[in-house]
DSSP file (Angstrom, degrees, kcal/mol; ACC not computed):
  #  RESIDUE AA STRUCTURE BP1 BP2  ACC     N-H-->O    O-->H-N    N-H-->O    O-->H-N    TCO  KAPPA ALPHA  PHI   PSI    X-CA   Y-CA   Z-CA
    1    1 A X              0   0    0      0, 0.0     6,-0.0     0, 0.0     5,-0.0   0.000 360.0 360.0 360.0 147.4   17.7   -0.3    6.9
    2    2 A X        -     0   0    0      1,-0.2     5,-0.0     2,-0.1     0, 0.0   0.114 360.0 -63.0 -74.6-168.4   17.0    0.8    3.3
    3    3 A X     >  -     0   0    0      1,-0.1     4,-2.0     3,-0.0    -1,-0.2  -0.007  56.2 -89.4 -72.6 179.9   13.7    1.3    1.6
    4    4 A X  H  > S+     0   0    0      1,-0.2     4,-2.8     2,-0.2     5,-0.2   0.845 124.9  58.2 -61.3 -35.2   11.0   -1.3    0.9
    5    5 A X  H  > S+     0   0    0      1,-0.2     4,-2.1     2,-0.2    -1,-0.2   0.929 107.2  46.7 -62.5 -44.7   12.7   -2.2   -2.5
    6    6 A X  H  > S+     0   0    0      1,-0.2     4,-2.1     2,-0.2    -1,-0.2   0.903 112.9  50.7 -61.9 -41.2   15.9   -3.1   -0.8
    7    7 A X  H  X S+     0   0    0     -4,-2.0     4,-2.5     1,-0.2    -2,-0.2   0.919 110.0  48.4 -64.2 -44.6   14.0   -5.1    1.8
    8    8 A X  H  X S+     0   0    0     -4,-2.8     4,-2.6     1,-0.2    -1,-0.2   0.863 109.0  54.6 -66.1 -34.2   12.0   -7.1   -0.9
    9    9 A X  H  X S+     0   0    0     -4,-2.1     4,-1.2    -5,-0.2    -1,-0.2   0.928 110.5  45.7 -63.1 -44.4   15.3   -7.8   -2.8
   10   10 A X  H  X S+     0   0    0     -4,-2.1     4,-0.8     1,-0.2     3,-0.2   0.899 113.2  50.1 -64.5 -40.7   16.8   -9.3    0.4
   11   11 A X  H >< S+     0   0    0     -4,-2.5     3,-0.9     1,-0.2    -2,-0.2   0.905 104.7  57.7 -63.3 -41.5   13.6  -11.3    1.0
   12   12 A X  H 3< S+     0   0    0     -4,-2.6    -1,-0.2     1,-0.3    -2,-0.2   0.848 108.6  46.5 -58.9 -34.6   13.5  -12.6   -2.5
   13   13 A X  H 3< S+     0   0    0     -4,-1.2    -1,-0.3    -3,-0.2     2,-0.2   0.647  91.7 100.5 -81.9 -15.9   17.0  -14.1   -2.0
   14   14 A X  S X< S-     0   0    0     -3,-0.9     3,-1.8    -4,-0.8     4,-0.2  -0.515  76.3-132.9 -74.8 135.3   16.1  -15.6    1.4
   15   15 A X  T 3  S+     0   0    0      1,-0.3     3,-0.4    -2,-0.2    -1,-0.1   0.776 106.0  51.6 -60.7 -26.1   15.3  -19.3    1.3
   16   16 A X  T >> S+     0   0    0      1,-0.2     4,-2.2     2,-0.1     3,-0.8   0.103  71.9 123.7 -96.1  23.2   12.2  -18.8    3.4
   17   17 A X  H <>  +     0   0    0     -3,-1.8     4,-2.7     1,-0.3     5,-0.2   0.856  66.5  59.1 -54.3 -41.3   10.8  -16.0    1.1
   18   18 A X  H 34 S+     0   0    0     -3,-0.4     4,-0.5     1,-0.2    -1,-0.3   0.896 112.1  40.7 -58.4 -40.0    7.5  -17.8    0.4
   19   19 A X  H X> S+     0   0    0     -3,-0.8     3,-0.8     1,-0.2     4,-0.5   0.902 115.5  50.8 -73.3 -40.6    6.7  -17.9    4.1
   20   20 A X  H >< S+     0   0    0     -4,-2.2     3,-1.1     1,-0.2    -2,-0.2   0.857  98.9  63.9 -67.2 -35.9    8.0  -14.4    4.8
   21   21 A X  T 3< S+     0   0    0     -4,-2.7    37,-0.3     1,-0.3    -1,-0.2   0.725 104.0  46.5 -67.6 -20.0    6.1  -12.6    2.1
   22   22 A X  T <4 S+     0   0    0     -3,-0.8    -1,-0.3    -4,-0.5     2,-0.2   0.570  95.2  92.3 -96.1  -9.7    2.7  -13.4    3.6
   23   23 A X  S << S-     0   0    0     -3,-1.1     2,-0.9    -4,-0.5    13,-0.3  -0.559  80.4-119.6 -87.6 147.5    3.5  -12.4    7.2
   24   24 A X        +     0   0    0     -2,-0.2    11,-0.2     1,-0.2    -2,-0.1  -0.767  48.8 154.8 -82.0 108.7    2.9   -9.0    8.7
   25   25 A X        +     0   0    0     -2,-0.9     2,-0.4     9,-0.2    -1,-0.2   0.401  36.7  90.5-119.4   1.4    6.5   -8.1    9.6
   26   26 A X  E     -A   34   0A   0      8,-1.4     8,-2.0    -3,-0.1     2,-0.6  -0.795  61.2-142.8-108.3 142.7    6.5   -4.3    9.6
   27   27 A X  E     -A   33   0A   0     -2,-0.4     6,-0.2     6,-0.2     5,-0.1  -0.908  33.9-167.3 -94.6 121.1    5.8   -1.8   12.4
   28   28 A X    >   -     0   0    0      4,-3.8     3,-2.0    -2,-0.6     4,-0.1  -0.023  38.1 -29.0 -96.3-161.4    4.0    1.0   10.7
   29   29 A X  G >  S-     0   0    0      1,-0.3     3,-1.8     2,-0.2    -1,-0.2  -0.245 130.0  -0.7 -54.8 133.7    3.0    4.6   11.7
   30   30 A X  G 3  S-     0   0    0      1,-0.3    41,-0.6    -3,-0.1    -1,-0.3   0.694 132.1 -61.0  57.9  22.6    2.6    5.0   15.4
   31   31 A X  G <  S+     0   0    0     -3,-2.0    -1,-0.3     1,-0.2    -2,-0.2   0.552  92.9 146.5  87.1   7.4    3.3    1.4   16.0
   32   32 A X    <   -     0   0    0     -3,-1.8    -4,-3.8    39,-0.3     2,-0.5  -0.297  53.0-109.2 -69.8 165.0    0.5   -0.2   14.0
   33   33 A X  E     +AB  27  64A   0     31,-3.3    31,-2.6    -6,-0.2     2,-0.3  -0.839  47.3 164.1 -98.0 131.5    1.1   -3.5   12.2
   34   34 A X  E     -A   26   0A   0     -8,-2.0    -8,-1.4    -2,-0.5    -9,-0.2  -0.932  33.4-110.5-142.3 164.4    1.3   -3.3    8.5
   35   35 A X     >  -     0   0    0     -2,-0.3     4,-1.8   -11,-0.2   -11,-0.1  -0.407  36.2-106.0 -87.7 169.8    2.5   -5.3    5.5
   36   36 A X  H  > S+     0   0    0    -13,-0.3     4,-2.8     1,-0.2     5,-0.2   0.819 121.5  61.3 -63.6 -29.5    5.4   -4.6    3.3
   37   37 A X  H  > S+     0   0    0      2,-0.2     4,-2.3     1,-0.2    -1,-0.2   0.928 102.6  49.3 -63.3 -44.3    2.9   -3.5    0.7
   38   38 A X  H  > S+     0   0    0      1,-0.2     4,-2.8     2,-0.2    -1,-0.2   0.928 112.1  49.3 -57.5 -44.5    1.6   -0.8    3.0
   39   39 A X  H  X S+     0   0    0     -4,-1.8     4,-2.2     1,-0.2    -2,-0.2   0.925 109.4  50.5 -62.9 -45.2    5.2    0.3    3.6
   40   40 A X  H  <>S+     0   0    0     -4,-2.8     5,-3.1     1,-0.2    -1,-0.2   0.903 112.7  47.1 -60.7 -40.8    6.1    0.4   -0.1
   41   41 A X  H ><5S+     0   0    0     -4,-2.3     3,-1.5     3,-0.2    -1,-0.2   0.921 110.0  52.7 -67.1 -43.4    3.0    2.5   -0.8
   42   42 A X  H 3<5S+     0   0    0     -4,-2.8    -2,-0.2     1,-0.3    -1,-0.2   0.872 111.8  46.6 -57.3 -37.1    3.8    4.8    2.1
   43   43 A X  T 3<5S-     0   0    0     -4,-2.2    -1,-0.3    -5,-0.2    -2,-0.2   0.405 112.4-121.9 -86.2   2.5    7.3    5.3    0.6
   44   44 A X  T < 5 +     0   0    0     -3,-1.5     2,-1.2     1,-0.2    -3,-0.2   0.832  59.5 153.3  59.0  34.3    5.8    5.9   -2.9
   45   45 A X     >< +     0   0    0     -5,-3.1     4,-2.3     1,-0.2    -1,-0.2  -0.713  15.4 172.9 -96.7  84.3    7.9    2.9   -4.1
   46   46 A X  H  > S+     0   0    0     -2,-1.2     4,-2.7     1,-0.2     5,-0.3   0.856  73.2  57.5 -64.1 -37.1    5.8    1.7   -7.0
   47   47 A X  H  > S+     0   0    0      1,-0.2     4,-2.0     2,-0.2    -1,-0.2   0.942 111.8  40.6 -59.9 -49.5    8.4   -0.9   -8.2
   48   48 A X  H  > S+     0   0    0      2,-0.2     4,-2.7     1,-0.2     5,-0.2   0.900 113.9  53.7 -66.9 -40.9    8.4   -2.7   -4.8
   49   49 A X  H  X S+     0   0    0     -4,-2.3     4,-2.3     1,-0.2    -2,-0.2   0.938 111.1  45.2 -60.0 -46.9    4.6   -2.4   -4.4
   50   50 A X  H  X S+     0   0    0     -4,-2.7     4,-2.6     1,-0.2    -1,-0.2   0.880 111.5  53.4 -65.6 -37.9    4.0   -4.0   -7.8
   51   51 A X  H  X S+     0   0    0     -4,-2.0     4,-1.4    -5,-0.3    -2,-0.2   0.942 110.3  47.0 -60.0 -47.4    6.6   -6.7   -7.1
   52   52 A X  H  <>S+     0   0    0     -4,-2.7     5,-2.0     2,-0.2     4,-0.3   0.897 112.2  49.9 -62.7 -41.4    4.8   -7.6   -3.8
   53   53 A X  H ><5S+     0   0    0     -4,-2.3     3,-1.5     1,-0.2    -1,-0.2   0.944 112.0  47.3 -62.2 -48.3    1.4   -7.6   -5.5
   54   54 A X  H 3<5S+     0   0    0     -4,-2.6    -1,-0.2     1,-0.3    -2,-0.2   0.723 106.0  60.9 -66.6 -21.2    2.6   -9.9   -8.3
   55   55 A X  T 3<5S-     0   0    0     -4,-1.4    -1,-0.3    -5,-0.2    -2,-0.2   0.445 121.7-102.8 -87.3  -0.8    4.3  -12.2   -5.6
   56   56 A X  T < 5 +     0   0    0     -3,-1.5    -3,-0.2    -4,-0.3    -2,-0.1   0.733  60.9 162.0  92.3  23.0    1.0  -12.9   -4.0
   57   57 A X      < -     0   0    0     -5,-2.0     2,-0.7     1,-0.1    -1,-0.1  -0.243  56.7 -82.0 -68.3 166.3    1.0  -10.7   -0.9
   58   58 A X        +     0   0    0    -37,-0.3    -1,-0.1     1,-0.2   -21,-0.1  -0.597  49.4 179.5 -71.2 113.2   -2.3  -10.0    0.9
   59   59 A X  S    S+     0   0    0     -2,-0.7    23,-0.4     1,-0.2    22,-0.3   0.494  70.4  51.4 -96.8  -4.2   -3.7   -7.1   -1.2
   60   60 A X  S    S+     0   0    0     20,-0.1     2,-0.3    21,-0.1    -1,-0.2   0.527  79.4 104.4-111.6  -7.5   -6.9   -6.6    0.8
   61   61 A X        -     0   0    0     -3,-0.1    20,-0.4    19,-0.1   -26,-0.2  -0.566  57.1-142.6 -85.0 138.4   -5.9   -6.3    4.4
   62   62 A X        -     0   0    0     -2,-0.3    18,-0.2    18,-0.2    -2,-0.1  -0.368  37.1 -82.0 -81.4 170.6   -5.9   -2.9    6.2
   63   63 A X        -     0   0    0     16,-0.9     2,-0.3    11,-0.2    15,-0.3  -0.329  51.5-153.9 -63.9 159.1   -3.3   -1.9    8.8
   64   64 A X  B     -B   33   0A   0    -31,-2.6   -31,-3.3    -3,-0.1    12,-0.1  -0.891  23.4 -83.5-134.0 163.0   -4.0   -3.3   12.3
   65   65 A X        -     0   0    0     10,-0.4     6,-0.2    -2,-0.3   -33,-0.1  -0.312  52.1-107.2 -62.0 151.9   -3.2   -2.3   15.8
   66   66 A X    >   -     0   0    0      4,-3.4     3,-2.1   -36,-0.2   -34,-0.1  -0.069  45.2 -80.8 -70.1 179.8    0.1   -3.4   17.2
   67   67 A X  T 3  S+     0   0    0      1,-0.3    -1,-0.1   -36,-0.2    -2,-0.1   0.787 133.0  39.6 -57.6 -30.4    0.6   -6.2   19.7
   68   68 A X  T 3  S-     0   0    0      2,-0.0    -1,-0.3     0, 0.0    -2,-0.1   0.112 127.1 -93.1-107.3  21.5   -0.3   -3.9   22.6
   69   69 A X  S <  S+     0   0    0     -3,-2.1     3,-0.2     1,-0.2    -2,-0.1   0.514  81.3 140.1  84.4   4.7   -3.1   -2.0   20.8
   70   70 A X        +     0   0    0    -39,-0.2    -4,-3.4     1,-0.2    -1,-0.2  -0.304  15.0  99.8 -77.3 165.4   -0.8    0.8   19.6
   71   71 A X    >>  -     0   0    0    -41,-0.6     4,-0.9    -6,-0.2     3,-0.5   0.302  61.2-139.0 144.9 -11.6   -1.1    2.4   16.2
   72   72 A X  H >>  -     0   0    0      1,-0.2     3,-0.9    -3,-0.2     4,-0.5  -0.168  68.2 -27.0  61.1-157.9   -2.9    5.7   16.3
   73   73 A X  H >> S+     0   0    0      1,-0.2     3,-1.5     2,-0.2     4,-1.3   0.855 134.4  64.6 -59.2 -38.4   -5.4    6.5   13.6
   74   74 A X  H <4 S+     0   0    0     -3,-0.5     4,-0.3     1,-0.3     5,-0.3   0.819  97.4  55.6 -58.3 -32.8   -3.7    4.4   11.1
   75   75 A X  H << S+     0   0    0     -3,-0.9   -10,-0.4    -4,-0.9    -1,-0.3   0.703 118.9  31.8 -73.4 -18.9   -4.4    1.2   13.0
   76   76 A X  H << S+     0   0    0     -3,-1.5    -2,-0.2    -4,-0.5    -1,-0.2   0.441  91.5  90.0-119.1  -2.9   -8.1    1.9   13.0
   77   77 A X  S  < S-     0   0    0     -4,-1.3    32,-3.1    -3,-0.2    33,-0.4   0.676  79.6-139.3 -76.7 -14.5   -8.8    3.7    9.7
   78   78 A X        +     0   0    0     -4,-0.3     2,-0.5    30,-0.3     5,-0.1   0.644  42.8 158.1  71.4  14.5   -9.5    0.5    7.8
   79   79 A X        -     0   0    0     -5,-0.3   -16,-0.9    29,-0.1    -1,-0.2  -0.611  26.6-154.2 -79.1 125.2   -7.6    1.7    4.7
   80   80 A X     >  -     0   0    0     -2,-0.5     4,-2.4   -18,-0.2     5,-0.2  -0.317  37.1 -93.2 -84.4 172.8   -6.5   -1.1    2.5
   81   81 A X  H  > S+     0   0    0    -20,-0.4     4,-2.7   -22,-0.3     5,-0.2   0.865 128.9  55.2 -56.0 -34.6   -3.5   -0.9    0.1
   82   82 A X  H  > S+     0   0    0    -23,-0.4     4,-2.3     2,-0.2    -1,-0.2   0.918 106.8  49.2 -66.2 -41.9   -5.9    0.2   -2.6
   83   83 A X  H  > S+     0   0    0      2,-0.2     4,-2.5     1,-0.2    -2,-0.2   0.942 114.0  46.4 -57.1 -47.7   -7.2    3.1   -0.5
   84   84 A X  H  X S+     0   0    0     -4,-2.4     4,-2.1     1,-0.2    -2,-0.2   0.892 111.9  49.5 -65.6 -40.5   -3.6    4.2    0.2
   85   85 A X  H  X>S+     0   0    0     -4,-2.7     5,-2.4     2,-0.2     4,-0.8   0.887 112.1  48.9 -66.8 -38.0   -2.5    3.9   -3.4
   86   86 A X  H ><5S+     0   0    0     -4,-2.3     3,-0.6    -5,-0.2    38,-0.4   0.919 111.6  49.5 -64.9 -43.2   -5.6    5.9   -4.5
   87   87 A X  H 3<5S+     0   0    0     -4,-2.5    -2,-0.2     1,-0.2    -1,-0.2   0.874 113.9  45.6 -62.6 -38.0   -4.8    8.5   -1.9
   88   88 A X  H 3<5S-     0   0    0     -4,-2.1    -1,-0.2    -5,-0.2    -2,-0.2   0.569 109.7-121.7 -83.5  -9.8   -1.2    8.7   -3.0
   89   89 A X  T <<5 +     0   0    0     -4,-0.8     2,-1.6    -3,-0.6    -3,-0.2   0.813  54.1 157.7  73.5  29.4   -2.0    8.9   -6.7
   90   90 A X     >< +     0   0    0     -5,-2.4     4,-2.5     1,-0.2     3,-0.3  -0.610  11.3 174.2 -88.9  79.4    0.0    5.8   -7.5
   91   91 A X  H  > S+     0   0    0     -2,-1.6     4,-2.6     1,-0.2    -1,-0.2   0.830  73.8  53.2 -59.6 -37.7   -1.8    4.9  -10.7
   92   92 A X  H  > S+     0   0    0      2,-0.2     4,-2.3     1,-0.2    -1,-0.2   0.902 111.2  47.0 -66.2 -40.3    0.5    2.0  -11.6
   93   93 A X  H  > S+     0   0    0     -3,-0.3     4,-2.7     2,-0.2    -2,-0.2   0.920 111.7  50.9 -66.5 -44.0    0.0    0.4   -8.2
   94   94 A X  H  X S+     0   0    0     -4,-2.5     4,-2.4     1,-0.2    -2,-0.2   0.938 111.4  48.1 -58.2 -47.4   -3.8    0.9   -8.4
   95   95 A X  H  X S+     0   0    0     -4,-2.6     4,-2.4     1,-0.2    -1,-0.2   0.907 112.0  49.0 -61.3 -42.8   -3.8   -0.7  -11.9
   96   96 A X  H  X S+     0   0    0     -4,-2.3     4,-1.3     2,-0.2    -1,-0.2   0.903 110.5  51.0 -65.4 -40.9   -1.7   -3.7  -10.7
   97   97 A X  H  <>S+     0   0    0     -4,-2.7     5,-1.8     2,-0.2     3,-0.4   0.929 111.2  47.8 -60.5 -45.6   -4.0   -4.2   -7.7
   98   98 A X  H ><5S+     0   0    0     -4,-2.4     3,-1.8     1,-0.2    -2,-0.2   0.910 108.3  54.5 -63.4 -42.5   -7.1   -4.2   -9.9
   99   99 A X  H 3<5S+     0   0    0     -4,-2.4    -1,-0.2     1,-0.3    -2,-0.2   0.787 106.9  52.9 -60.5 -27.2   -5.4   -6.7  -12.3
  100  100 A X  T 3<5S-     0   0    0     -4,-1.3    -1,-0.3    -3,-0.4    -2,-0.2   0.101 123.2-104.7 -99.2  21.8   -4.8   -9.0   -9.3
  101  101 A X  T < 5 +     0   0    0     -3,-1.8    -3,-0.2     1,-0.1    -2,-0.1   0.848  51.7 179.6  65.0  41.0   -8.5   -8.9   -8.3
  102  102 A X      < -     0   0    0     -5,-1.8     2,-1.1     1,-0.1    -1,-0.1  -0.354  43.5 -97.5 -64.4 153.4   -8.3   -6.6   -5.3
  103  103 A X    >   -     0   0    0      1,-0.2     3,-1.1     2,-0.1    -1,-0.1  -0.645  41.3-175.9 -75.4 101.4  -11.6   -5.9   -3.6
  104  104 A X  T 3  S+     0   0    0     -2,-1.1    11,-0.4     1,-0.2    10,-0.4   0.599  77.9  58.5 -77.3 -10.3  -12.5   -2.5   -5.2
  105  105 A X  T 3  S+     0   0    0      8,-0.1    -1,-0.2     9,-0.1    -2,-0.1   0.281  74.3 130.3-101.9  10.0  -15.6   -2.2   -3.0
  106  106 A X    <   -     0   0    0     -3,-1.1     8,-0.5     1,-0.1     2,-0.4  -0.273  46.9-143.6 -63.1 152.2  -13.9   -2.3    0.4
  107  107 A X        -     0   0    0      6,-0.2     6,-0.2     7,-0.1     2,-0.1  -0.920   1.6-140.1-119.7 143.5  -14.8    0.4    2.8
  108  108 A X    >   -     0   0    0      4,-1.9     3,-2.1    -2,-0.4   -30,-0.3  -0.210  48.5 -79.0 -86.1-172.0  -12.6    2.2    5.3
  109  109 A X  T 3  S+     0   0    0    -32,-3.1   -31,-0.1     1,-0.3   -32,-0.1   0.673 134.8  50.9 -65.9 -16.1  -13.7    3.1    8.9
  110  110 A X  T 3  S-     0   0    0    -33,-0.4    -1,-0.3     2,-0.1     3,-0.1   0.162 120.8-108.0-104.0  16.8  -15.6    6.1    7.4
  111  111 A X  S <  S+     0   0    0     -3,-2.1     2,-0.4     1,-0.2    -2,-0.1   0.762  70.6 146.8  63.0  29.2  -17.4    3.9    4.8
  112  112 A X        -     0   0    0      4,-0.0    -4,-1.9     3,-0.0    -1,-0.2  -0.810  38.7-144.7 -96.1 135.4  -15.3    5.4    2.0
  113  113 A X     >  -     0   0    0     -2,-0.4     4,-2.0    -6,-0.2     3,-0.3  -0.483  31.0-103.1 -87.3 166.0  -14.4    3.2   -1.0
  114  114 A X  H  > S+     0   0    0     -8,-0.5     4,-2.6   -10,-0.4     5,-0.2   0.876 123.0  55.4 -58.1 -37.5  -11.1    3.5   -2.8
  115  115 A X  H  > S+     0   0    0    -11,-0.4     4,-2.4     1,-0.2    -1,-0.2   0.876 105.5  52.9 -65.2 -34.3  -12.8    5.3   -5.7
  116  116 A X  H  > S+     0   0    0     -3,-0.3     4,-2.6     2,-0.2     5,-0.2   0.921 109.8  48.3 -62.6 -43.8  -14.1    7.9   -3.2
  117  117 A X  H  X S+     0   0    0     -4,-2.0     4,-2.5     1,-0.2     5,-0.3   0.925 111.1  50.8 -61.5 -44.8  -10.6    8.4   -1.9
  118  118 A X  H  X S+     0   0    0     -4,-2.6     4,-1.8     1,-0.2     5,-0.2   0.911 113.2  44.9 -60.9 -43.3   -9.3    8.8   -5.4
  119  119 A X  H  < S+     0   0    0     -4,-2.4    -1,-0.2     1,-0.2    -2,-0.2   0.921 117.3  43.0 -68.8 -44.1  -11.9   11.4   -6.3
  120  120 A X  H  < S+     0   0    0     -4,-2.6    -2,-0.2    -5,-0.2    -1,-0.2   0.814 116.8  45.8 -75.9 -28.8  -11.6   13.4   -3.1
  121  121 A X  H  < S-     0   0    0     -4,-2.5    -1,-0.2    -5,-0.2    -2,-0.2   0.856  77.9-169.3 -81.4 -33.3   -7.7   13.4   -3.0
  122  122 A X     X  +     0   0    0     -4,-1.8     4,-2.0    -5,-0.3     5,-0.2   0.686  36.7 139.4  53.9  20.7   -7.3   14.2   -6.7
  123  123 A X  H  >  +     0   0    0    -37,-0.3     4,-2.4     1,-0.2     5,-0.2   0.930  66.6  48.8 -60.8 -47.7   -3.6   13.4   -6.2
  124  124 A X  H  > S+     0   0    0    -38,-0.4     4,-2.4     1,-0.2    -1,-0.2   0.869 109.7  53.0 -64.8 -34.2   -3.2   11.6   -9.5
  125  125 A X  H  > S+     0   0    0      2,-0.2     4,-2.5     1,-0.2    -1,-0.2   0.894 108.7  50.0 -66.2 -38.1   -4.9   14.4  -11.3
  126  126 A X  H  X S+     0   0    0     -4,-2.0     4,-2.5     2,-0.2    -2,-0.2   0.910 110.3  50.3 -64.9 -41.8   -2.4   16.9   -9.7
  127  127 A X  H  X S+     0   0    0     -4,-2.4     4,-2.5     2,-0.2    -2,-0.2   0.920 112.0  47.5 -61.9 -43.6    0.5   14.6  -10.8
  128  128 A X  H  X S+     0   0    0     -4,-2.4     4,-2.5     2,-0.2    -2,-0.2   0.918 112.6  48.6 -64.5 -43.7   -0.8   14.5  -14.4
  129  129 A X  H  X S+     0   0    0     -4,-2.5     4,-2.4     2,-0.2    -1,-0.2   0.899 112.2  49.0 -63.7 -40.6   -1.3   18.3  -14.5
  130  130 A X  H  X S+     0   0    0     -4,-2.5     4,-1.7     2,-0.2    -2,-0.2   0.922 112.4  47.9 -65.1 -43.9    2.2   18.9  -13.1
  131  131 A X  H  <>S+     0   0    0     -4,-2.5     5,-2.4     1,-0.2     4,-0.4   0.900 113.3  48.0 -64.2 -40.4    3.7   16.5  -15.7
  132  132 A X  H ><5S+     0   0    0     -4,-2.5     3,-0.9     4,-0.2    -2,-0.2   0.902 112.0  48.5 -67.9 -40.7    1.8   18.1  -18.6
  133  133 A X  H 3<5S+     0   0    0     -4,-2.4    -1,-0.2     1,-0.2    -2,-0.2   0.778 110.4  51.7 -72.9 -24.0    2.7   21.6  -17.6
  134  134 A X  T 3<5S-     0   0    0     -4,-1.7    -1,-0.2    -5,-0.2    -2,-0.2   0.486 116.2-114.3 -89.4  -1.6    6.4   20.7  -17.2
  135  135 A X  T < 5       0   0    0     -3,-0.9    -3,-0.2    -4,-0.4    -2,-0.1   0.645 360.0 360.0  84.0  14.4    6.4   19.2  -20.7
  136  136 A X      <       0   0    0     -5,-2.4    -4,-0.2    -6,-0.2    -5,-0.1   0.444 360.0 360.0 -99.5 360.0    7.1   15.6  -19.6
């Protein structure tokens, strides 16, 4: 199967899209349960992530353990899509989440807020520095 963007395109054309977009339908890292938004962020697919956010997906839920309790650290870390987008330095996704009233004060399992993740990961700053030094 293709990336999250291809999947969302197929879902959009499906007559039951309204029902599908709110359901947790993905198996994530180590078998945890995640939304398509989590998957799009994991794949650094900003276009699909923003589409899902604008389409009304659940923007505040963390990944969860799979049906039989599987999922590894990802299933228990409590990181929401905003945490993941901050960690990945996906500034457009972060901005879209904030515009759609995401809970910016949510805490992960280590009591870190998304802004804490953004500051400690410094991913977006590295991306900006790389873009500036390459002349783009």
